[in-house]
N, C-alpha and C positions, 0 to 999 in steps of 0.2 A: 573542454567539457568540465563542468562544475561537479563537485562532490555533493552527494545527497546530504541534506540536513537531517538531523534526528528530530522527528516531529514529536515523539514520545518514547520513553524507555520502557515499552511494554506493548502488547498487542491491543488492537481495537476489536471488540466483539461486535460483529454486525450480522444482521439477519439478511440473507440473500434469498432470492426467489428462483426456482428452477427455470432455466431457459433465458434468464435475463442477463444482459451484458453489463459489465461494470468496468470502470477504469481506475485502477489502483495507482495512487500517487507514488512515483519513484523518487521524486526530487526532495520531498519533505517540506516544500514551501506552500502547499495548498492550505487555504483556510477552511476547507471542507474535508479534512482528514477523516478516514484514510483514502478518500477519493480525490480525483483530480479536479481542479477548478481553473486550469490553464496557467497557473503561476510558473510553470516550468519554462515558459517561452524564453529563449535566449540562454538557457542553461546547458543545452546539449543533451538533456535528459528528457525522456518521454514517458507517459503513463503506460502501464501494462493493462491491456484489455483482456478480460477473462469472462467466460460464460459459466454461470452457476449450473452445475449438473443436477443438483437437488436443492430443494428449499431447506435451509438449515442455518445454524449459527456458525460463522467462520471467524477465526481469529487472525486478522490481517496485521501484518508487520507494521509497527509504528517507528522503529528505529531505522528502517530502510537498509538494513544489513543482512537480511535473511538469505539463506542459501536456497530457499524453497518459495520464491515469490509467487503469489502475493501473501502467502500464509506465514505466520510467525514460526520460527524454528528455535527460538530461545537465544538468538544471537545477542539480544539486548543485555543478557546476563554477563557478557564478556566486555561490555563497554566501560 
């Protein structure tokens, strides 16, 4: 299993729509950050599927070290 790459040292602010499914990139290799584009193939890492409960702005983790995936918990401050 590969270690996740740091895509960015801070969160991605994204607008999500209630009831919509999203796939958060866990590997850090996607060119479509913070969402999966299939670049994880062969890494042993898989995206995290989540459904937005409400339409809102979420701050999705860019460093891939969060303890509350897919949302940022400030882990990037300790890198």
